[in-house]
N, CA, C and O atoms as a printed pandas DataFrame, in Angstrom:
     atom_number atom_name residue_name chain_id  residue_number  x_coord  y_coord  z_coord
0              1         N          MET        A               1  161.252  206.983  177.263
1              2        CA          MET        A               1  160.276  207.784  176.489
2              3         C          MET        A               1  159.250  206.965  176.186
3              4         O          MET        A               1  159.401  205.785  175.869
4              5         N          ASN        A               2  158.057  207.605  176.279
5              6        CA          ASN        A               2  156.620  206.903  176.054
6              7         C          ASN        A               2  156.462  207.187  174.471
7              8         O          ASN        A               2  156.504  208.288  173.921
8              9         N          THR        A               3  156.259  205.855  173.845
9             10        CA          THR        A               3  155.892  205.991  172.363
10            11         C          THR        A               3  154.602  205.727  172.121
11            12         O          THR        A               3  154.214  205.702  170.953
12            13         N          GLN        A               4  153.756  205.497  173.137
13            14        CA          GLN        A               4  152.353  205.284  172.884
14            15         C          GLN        A               4  151.648  206.684  172.504
15            16         O          GLN        A               4  151.871  207.741  173.095
16            17         N          PRO        A               5  150.912  206.546  171.603
17            18        CA          PRO        A               5  150.226  207.776  171.144
18            19         C          PRO        A               5  149.180  208.320  172.204
19            20         O          PRO        A               5  148.420  207.546  172.785
20            21         N          ASN        A               6  149.176  209.497  172.396
21            22        CA          ASN        A               6  148.385  210.034  173.481
22            23         C          ASN        A               6  147.150  210.883  172.720
23            24         O          ASN        A               6  147.263  211.971  172.155
24            25         N          PRO        A               7  145.920  210.055  172.872
25            26        CA          PRO        A               7  144.914  210.923  172.039
26            27         C          PRO        A               7  144.563  212.409  172.517
27            28         O          PRO        A               7  144.101  213.248  171.743
28            29         N          GLU        A               8  144.783  212.611  173.644
29            30        CA          GLU        A               8  144.635  214.010  174.318
30            31         C          GLU        A               8  145.448  214.869  173.549
31            32         O          GLU        A               8  144.977  215.838  172.954
32            33         N          ARG        A               9  146.854  214.513  173.524
33            34        CA          ARG        A               9  147.765  215.374  172.820
34            35         C          ARG        A               9  147.515  215.584  171.336
35            36         O          ARG        A               9  147.649  216.677  170.786
36            37         N          ASP        A              10  147.102  214.342  170.656
37            38        CA          ASP        A              10  146.659  214.562  169.311
38            39         C          ASP        A              10  145.571  215.531  169.081
39            40         O          ASP        A              10  145.607  216.329  168.145
40            41         N          LEU        A              11  144.591  215.464  169.940
41            42        CA          LEU        A              11  143.439  216.413  169.969
42            43         C          LEU        A              11  143.970  217.784  170.029
43            44         O          LEU        A              11  143.557  218.639  169.244
44            45         N          LEU        A              12  144.963  218.068  171.018
45            46        CA          LEU        A              12  145.394  219.436  171.095
46            47         C          LEU        A              12  146.301  220.007  169.974
47            48         O          LEU        A              12  146.437  221.188  169.652
48            49         N          SER        A              13  146.879  218.930  169.462
49            50        CA          SER        A              13  147.949  219.302  168.162
50            51         C          SER        A              13  147.197  219.805  167.014
51            52         O          SER        A              13  147.696  220.640  166.260
52            53         N          GLN        A              14  145.985  219.325  166.839
53            54        CA          GLN        A              14  145.177  219.622  165.523
54            55         C          GLN        A              14  144.768  221.169  165.466
55            56         O          GLN        A              14  144.571  221.827  166.487
56            57         N          ASP        A              15  144.686  221.564  164.468
57            58        CA          ASP        A              15  144.312  223.086  164.222
58            59         C          ASP        A              15  142.813  223.123  164.680
59            60         O          ASP        A              15  142.070  222.142  164.701
60            61         N          SER        A              16  142.472  224.434  165.051
61            62        CA          SER        A              16  141.191  224.694  165.777
62            63         C          SER        A              16  139.936  224.459  164.999
63            64         O          SER        A              16  138.865  224.346  165.595
64            65         N          SER        A              17  140.026  224.368  163.513
65            66        CA          SER        A              17  138.908  224.130  162.741
66            67         C          SER        A              17  138.516  222.711  162.710
67            68         O          SER        A              17  137.375  222.366  162.401
68            69         N          THR        A              18  139.611  221.745  163.081
69            70        CA          THR        A              18  139.362  220.235  162.883
70            71         C          THR        A              18  139.344  219.626  164.333
71            72         O          THR        A              18  138.986  218.465  164.533
72            73         N          LYS        A              19  139.705  220.383  165.222
73            74        CA          LYS        A              19  139.848  219.920  166.750
74            75         C          LYS        A              19  138.531  219.225  167.192
75            76         O          LYS        A              19  137.477  219.842  167.039
76            77         N          ARG        A              20  138.527  218.050  167.699
77            78        CA          ARG        A              20  137.408  217.578  168.349
78            79         C          ARG        A              20  137.601  217.464  169.771
79            80         O          ARG        A              20  138.641  217.046  170.280
80            81         N          THR        A              21  136.445  217.895  170.490
81            82        CA          THR        A              21  136.662  217.900  171.966
82            83         C          THR        A              21  135.937  216.585  172.288
83            84         O          THR        A              21  135.390  215.847  171.469
84            85         N          GLN        A              22  136.027  216.408  173.657
85            86        CA          GLN        A              22  135.306  215.176  174.276
86            87         C          GLN        A              22  133.836  215.405  174.062
87            88         O          GLN        A              22  133.152  214.401  173.864
88            89         N          ASN        A              23  133.204  216.677  174.073
89            90        CA          ASN        A              23  131.803  216.830  173.768
90            91         C          ASN        A              23  131.429  216.417  172.424
91            92         O          ASN        A              23  130.356  215.859  172.199
92            93         N          ASP        A              24  132.311  216.685  171.504
93            94        CA          ASP        A              24  131.990  216.102  170.131
94            95         C          ASP        A              24  132.007  214.670  170.001
95            96         O          ASP        A              24  131.259  214.073  169.228
96            97         N          LEU        A              25  132.869  214.099  170.765
97            98        CA          LEU        A              25  133.070  212.631  170.761
98            99         C          LEU        A              25  131.803  212.042  171.242
99           100         O          LEU        A              25  131.388  211.033  170.673
100          101         N          ASP        A              26  131.103  212.585  172.284
101          102        CA          ASP        A              26  129.816  212.100  172.813
102          103         C          ASP        A              26  128.714  212.114  172.005
103          104         O          ASP        A              26  127.810  211.297  172.183
104          105         N          ILE        A              27  128.659  213.156  170.907
105          106        CA          ILE        A              27  127.582  213.248  170.155
106          107         C          ILE        A              27  127.414  212.105  169.126
107          108         O          ILE        A              27  128.385  212.000  168.376
108          109         N          PRO        A              28  126.517  211.318  168.935
109          110        CA          PRO        A              28  126.334  210.474  167.778
110          111         C          PRO        A              28  126.266  211.051  166.424
111          112         O          PRO        A              28  125.389  211.857  166.109
112          113         N          GLU        A              29  127.169  210.651  165.637
113          114        CA          GLU        A              29  127.137  211.055  164.151
114          115         C          GLU        A              29  125.997  210.387  163.390
115          116         O          GLU        A              29  126.083  209.242  162.946
116          117         N          THR        A              30  124.856  211.219  163.257
117          118        CA          THR        A              30  123.652  210.685  162.566
118          119         C          THR        A              30  123.158  211.699  161.625
119          120         O          THR        A              30  123.377  212.881  161.892
120          121         N          ASP        A              31  122.564  211.407  160.633
121          122        CA          ASP        A              31  121.744  212.368  159.764
122          123         C          ASP        A              31  120.535  212.778  160.401
123          124         O          ASP        A              31  120.069  213.845  160.002
124          125         N          GLU        A              32  119.841  212.089  161.423
125          126        CA          GLU        A              32  118.583  212.308  161.944
126          127         C          GLU        A              32  118.847  213.251  162.980
127          128         O          GLU        A              32  119.827  213.031  163.691
128          129         N          PRO        A              33  118.081  214.360  163.215
129          130        CA          PRO        A              33  118.101  215.179  164.375
130          131         C          PRO        A              33  117.571  214.530  165.568
131          132         O          PRO        A              33  116.612  213.760  165.630
132          133         N          ILE        A              34  118.427  215.000  166.631
133          134        CA          ILE        A              34  118.142  214.620  167.928
134          135         C          ILE        A              34  116.959  215.265  168.608
135          136         O          ILE        A              34  116.988  216.466  168.876
136          137         N          THR        A              35  115.993  214.561  168.874
137          138        CA          THR        A              35  114.732  215.370  169.479
138          139         C          THR        A              35  114.350  214.640  170.820
139          140         O          THR        A              35  114.527  213.430  170.963
140          141         N          LYS        A              36  113.853  215.395  171.724
141          142        CA          LYS        A              36  113.386  214.821  172.950
142          143         C          LYS        A              36  112.010  215.105  172.861
143          144         O          LYS        A              36  111.610  216.235  172.582
144          145         N          THR        A              37  111.182  214.059  173.100
145          146        CA          THR        A              37  109.639  214.180  173.356
146          147         C          THR        A              37  109.416  214.602  174.619
147          148         O          THR        A              37  109.924  213.985  175.556
148          149         N          PRO        A              38  108.650  215.680  174.821
149          150        CA          PRO        A              38  108.282  216.049  176.156
150          151         C          PRO        A              38  107.285  215.231  176.726
151          152         O          PRO        A              38  106.334  214.804  176.071
152          153         N          ARG        A              39  107.505  214.948  178.167
153          154        CA          ARG        A              39  106.536  214.046  178.787
154          155         C          ARG        A              39  105.325  214.840  179.065
155          156         O          ARG        A              39  105.401  215.899  179.688
156          157         N          VAL        A              40  104.237  214.379  178.635
157          158        CA          VAL        A              40  102.854  215.113  178.853
158          159         C          VAL        A              40  102.033  214.104  179.801
159          160         O          VAL        A              40  101.746  212.953  179.471
160          161         N          ASP        A              41  101.711  214.683  180.977
161          162        CA          ASP        A              41  100.892  214.008  181.863
162          163         C          ASP        A              41   99.489  214.423  181.850
163          164         O          ASP        A              41   99.199  215.311  181.047
164          165         N          GLU        A              42   98.578  213.949  182.583
165          166        CA          GLU        A              42   97.171  214.411  182.376
166          167         C          GLU        A              42   96.964  215.741  182.959
167          168         O          GLU        A              42   96.058  216.457  182.533
168          169         N          GLU        A              43   97.835  216.165  184.016
169          170        CA          GLU        A              43   97.640  217.425  184.722
170          171         C          GLU        A              43   98.360  218.544  183.848
171          172         O          GLU        A              43   97.930  219.697  183.819
172          173         N          SER        A              44   99.436  218.149  183.166
173          174        CA          SER        A              44   99.979  219.236  182.382
174          175         C          SER        A              44   99.142  219.528  181.073
175          176         O          SER        A              44   99.136  220.647  180.558
176          177         N          ASP        A              45   98.510  218.569  180.619
177          178        CA          ASP        A              45   97.624  218.449  179.405
178          179         C          ASP        A              45   96.388  219.345  179.797
179          180         O          ASP        A              45   95.941  220.151  178.982
180          181         N          THR        A              46   95.907  219.215  180.897
181          182        CA          THR        A              46   94.693  220.030  181.405
182          183         C          THR        A              46   94.941  221.492  181.335
183          184         O          THR        A              46   94.245  222.312  180.736
184          185         N          ARG        A              47   96.222  221.761  182.149
185          186        CA          ARG        A              47   96.751  223.172  182.237
186          187         C          ARG        A              47   96.982  223.710  180.821
187          188         O          ARG        A              47   96.588  224.844  180.552
188          189         N          MET        A              48   97.566  222.998  179.951
189          190        CA          MET        A              48   97.876  223.426  178.687
190          191         C          MET        A              48   96.514  223.856  177.926
191          192         O          MET        A              48   96.406  224.931  177.335
192          193         N          GLU        A              49   95.587  222.983  178.003
193          194        CA          GLU        A              49   94.298  223.261  177.314
194          195         C          GLU        A              49   93.497  224.429  177.985
195          196         O          GLU        A              49   92.629  224.981  177.308
196          197         N          ALA        A              50   93.725  224.840  179.257
197          198        CA          ALA        A              50   93.281  225.922  180.063
198          199         C          ALA        A              50   93.926  227.296  179.505
199          200         O          ALA        A              50   93.319  228.343  179.281
200          201         N          TYR        A              51   95.238  227.048  179.345
201          202        CA          TYR        A              51   96.230  228.127  178.766
202          203         C          TYR        A              51   95.669  228.472  177.428
203          204         O          TYR        A              51   95.294  229.619  177.180
204          205         N          VAL        A              52   95.600  227.424  176.490
205          206        CA          VAL        A              52   95.149  227.778  175.317
206          207         C          VAL        A              52   93.838  228.407  175.011
207          208         O          VAL        A              52   93.636  229.222  174.110
208          209         N          ALA        A              53   92.858  227.882  175.964
209          210        CA          ALA        A              53   91.547  228.468  176.040
210          211         C          ALA        A              53   91.608  229.858  176.364
211          212         O          ALA        A              53   91.005  230.699  175.699
212          213         N          ALA        A              54   92.320  230.138  177.371
213          214        CA          ALA        A              54   92.480  231.693  177.794
214          215         C          ALA        A              54   93.100  232.683  176.721
215          216         O          ALA        A              54   92.752  233.858  176.610
216          217         N          LEU        A              55   94.140  232.008  175.884
217          218        CA          LEU        A              55   94.637  232.835  174.858
218          219         C          LEU        A              55   93.526  232.978  173.798
219          220         O          LEU        A              55   93.236  234.090  173.357
220          221         N          GLU        A              56   92.918  231.878  173.397
221          222        CA          GLU        A              56   91.751  232.111  172.266
222          223         C          GLU        A              56   90.861  233.081  172.827
223          224         O          GLU        A              56   90.584  234.018  172.079
224          225         N          LYS        A              57   90.319  233.078  174.031
225          226        CA          LYS        A              57   89.443  234.100  174.709
226          227         C          LYS        A              57   89.948  235.486  174.512
227          228         O          LYS        A              57   89.221  236.394  174.108
228          229         N          LYS        A              58   91.237  235.636  174.811
229          230        CA          LYS        A              58   91.770  236.929  174.719
230          231         C          LYS        A              58   91.893  237.378  173.330
231          232         O          LYS        A              58   91.645  238.545  173.028
232          233         N          SER        A              59   92.268  236.496  172.464
233          234        CA          SER        A              59   92.399  236.815  170.989
234          235         C          SER        A              59   91.025  237.165  170.480
235          236         O          SER        A              59   90.991  238.081  169.658
236          237         N          LEU        A              60   90.003  236.657  170.787
237          238        CA          LEU        A              60   88.569  236.829  170.328
238          239         C          LEU        A              60   88.109  238.218  170.867
239          240         O          LEU        A              60   87.453  238.976  170.153
240          241         N          ALA        A              61   88.440  238.510  172.044
241          242        CA          ALA        A              61   88.275  239.751  172.684
242          243         C          ALA        A              61   88.824  240.990  171.957
243          244         O          ALA        A              61   88.183  242.017  171.732
244          245         N          ARG        A              62   90.147  240.737  171.612
245          246        CA          ARG        A              62   90.830  241.705  170.824
246          247         C          ARG        A              62   90.285  241.917  169.354
247          248         O          ARG        A              62   90.256  243.015  168.799
248          249         N          ASP        A              63   89.890  240.815  168.836
249          250        CA          ASP        A              63   89.213  240.803  167.460
250          251         C          ASP        A              63   87.983  241.561  167.554
251          252         O          ASP        A              63   87.692  242.369  166.672
252          253         N          ALA        A              64   87.166  241.339  168.659
253          254        CA          ALA        A              64   85.768  242.177  168.693
254          255         C          ALA        A              64   86.146  243.585  168.828
255          256         O          ALA        A              64   85.617  244.399  168.071
256          257         N          GLU        A              65   87.129  244.025  169.835
257          258        CA          GLU        A              65   87.488  245.321  169.852
258          259         C          GLU        A              65   88.003  245.934  168.729
259          260         O          GLU        A              65   87.819  247.142  168.577
260          261         N          ARG        A              66   88.605  245.302  167.939
261          262        CA          ARG        A              66   89.186  245.750  166.655
262          263         C          ARG        A              66   88.021  245.995  165.537
263          264         O          ARG        A              66   87.960  246.981  164.803
264          265         N          GLU        A              67   87.177  244.979  165.556
265          266        CA          GLU        A              67   86.169  245.203  164.755
266          267         C          GLU        A              67   85.214  246.372  165.124
267          268         O          GLU        A              67   84.708  247.037  164.220
268          269         N          GLU        A              68   84.946  246.648  166.477
269          270        CA          GLU        A              68   84.230  247.837  166.931
270          271         C          GLU        A              68   84.913  248.996  166.531
271          272         O          GLU        A              68   84.230  249.867  165.993
272          273         N          ARG        A              69   86.241  249.213  166.694
273          274        CA          ARG        A              69   86.855  250.527  166.255
274          275         C          ARG        A              69   86.853  250.688  164.668
275          276         O          ARG        A              69   86.777  251.778  164.101
276          277         N          MET        A              70   86.945  249.475  164.044
277          278        CA          MET        A              70   86.805  249.607  162.616
278          279         C          MET        A              70   85.436  250.132  162.249
279          280         O          MET        A              70   85.376  251.074  161.459
280          281         N          GLN        A              71   84.438  249.658  162.704
281          282        CA          GLN        A              71   83.090  249.948  162.327
282          283         C          GLN        A              71   82.889  251.519  162.713
283          284         O          GLN        A              71   82.366  252.321  161.939
284          285         N          ALA        A              72   83.352  251.839  163.955
285          286        CA          ALA        A              72   83.228  253.277  164.362
286          287         C          ALA        A              72   83.991  254.252  163.345
287          288         O          ALA        A              72   83.580  255.393  163.131
288          289         N          MET        A              73   84.937  253.810  162.837
289          290        CA          MET        A              73   85.845  254.600  161.865
290          291         C          MET        A              73   84.892  254.816  160.552
291          292         O          MET        A              73   84.680  255.910  160.027
292          293         N          ILE        A              74   84.335  253.503  160.107
293          294        CA          ILE        A              74   83.393  253.582  158.955
294          295         C          ILE        A              74   82.295  254.456  159.073
295          296         O          ILE        A              74   81.944  255.242  158.192
296          297         N          ASN        A              75   81.721  254.302  160.240
297          298        CA          ASN        A              75   80.538  255.144  160.541
298          299         C          ASN        A              75   80.896  256.725  160.372
299          300         O          ASN        A              75   80.174  257.514  159.762
300          301         N          LEU        A              76   82.043  257.039  160.966
301          302        CA          LEU        A              76   82.346  258.342  161.027
302          303         C          LEU        A              76   82.728  258.938  159.628
303          304         O          LEU        A              76   82.359  260.038  159.217
304          305         N          ARG        A              77   83.485  258.087  158.992
305          306        CA          ARG        A              77   83.612  258.310  157.440
306          307         C          ARG        A              77   82.367  258.657  156.687
307          308         O          ARG        A              77   82.245  259.595  155.899
308          309         N          ASP        A              78   81.471  257.793  157.026
309          310        CA          ASP        A              78   80.282  257.838  156.130
310          311         C          ASP        A              78   79.434  259.175  156.629
311          312         O          ASP        A              78   78.791  259.881  155.852
312          313         N          HIS        A              79   79.539  259.393  158.008
313          314        CA          HIS        A              79   78.899  260.594  158.376
314          315         C          HIS        A              79   79.680  261.849  157.771
315          316         O          HIS        A              79   79.013  262.775  157.309
316          317         N          ILE        A              80   80.803  261.896  157.762
317          318        CA          ILE        A              80   81.597  263.007  157.179
318          319         C          ILE        A              80   81.153  263.183  155.690
319          320         O          ILE        A              80   80.823  264.290  155.265
320          321         N          ILE        A              81   81.155  262.093  154.932
321          322        CA          ILE        A              81   80.989  262.188  153.559
322          323         C          ILE        A              81   79.451  262.701  153.353
323          324         O          ILE        A              81   79.195  263.458  152.416
324          325         N          ARG        A              82   78.517  262.301  154.187
325          326        CA          ARG        A              82   77.240  262.779  153.901
326          327         C          ARG        A              82   77.005  264.374  154.474
327          328         O          ARG        A              82   76.117  265.086  154.005
328          329         N          ASP        A              83   77.770  264.752  155.368
329          330        CA          ASP        A              83   77.818  266.069  155.836
330          331         C          ASP        A              83   77.845  267.051  154.696
331          332         O          ASP        A              83   78.760  267.037  153.872
332          333         N          PRO        A              84   76.799  267.943  154.641
333          334        CA          PRO        A              84   76.736  269.025  153.654
334          335         C          PRO        A              84   77.893  270.078  153.687
335          336         O          PRO        A              84   78.279  270.699  152.696
336          337         N          ASN        A              85   78.397  270.201  154.952
337          338        CA          ASN        A              85   79.447  271.287  155.008
338          339         C          ASN        A              85   80.591  270.678  154.679
339          340         O          ASN        A              85   81.543  271.448  154.551
340          341         N          PHE        A              86   80.835  269.383  154.477
341          342        CA          PHE        A              86   82.149  268.724  154.107
342          343         C          PHE        A              86   82.550  269.144  152.657
343          344         O          PHE        A              86   81.803  268.965  151.695
344          345         N          GLU        A              87   83.839  269.742  152.571
345          346        CA          GLU        A              87   84.432  270.046  151.507
346          347         C          GLU        A              87   85.460  269.186  150.957
347          348         O          GLU        A              87   86.488  269.082  151.626
348          349         N          ASP        A              88   85.374  268.510  149.796
349          350        CA          ASP        A              88   86.352  267.644  149.280
350          351         C          ASP        A              88   87.576  268.359  148.775
351          352         O          ASP        A              88   88.511  267.718  148.295
């Protein structure tokens, strides 16, 4: 009979709330979060700048359209208020 402890059997015999898998054993136990720094080269940096510039341009265009609609609504409201036929 084999009397040596079998770590795999020990893992299987633990209840599911405390069972550690091989993946758990590969993760270092540390208080610091594991982060990966993205590799940024000159080409991707240029592409990102172009992407951000396009988003900003689109956002400014939307803001201008929104401002135009708001001004049109204000003008309409003012026109209605000044209309002598308008009854409150």
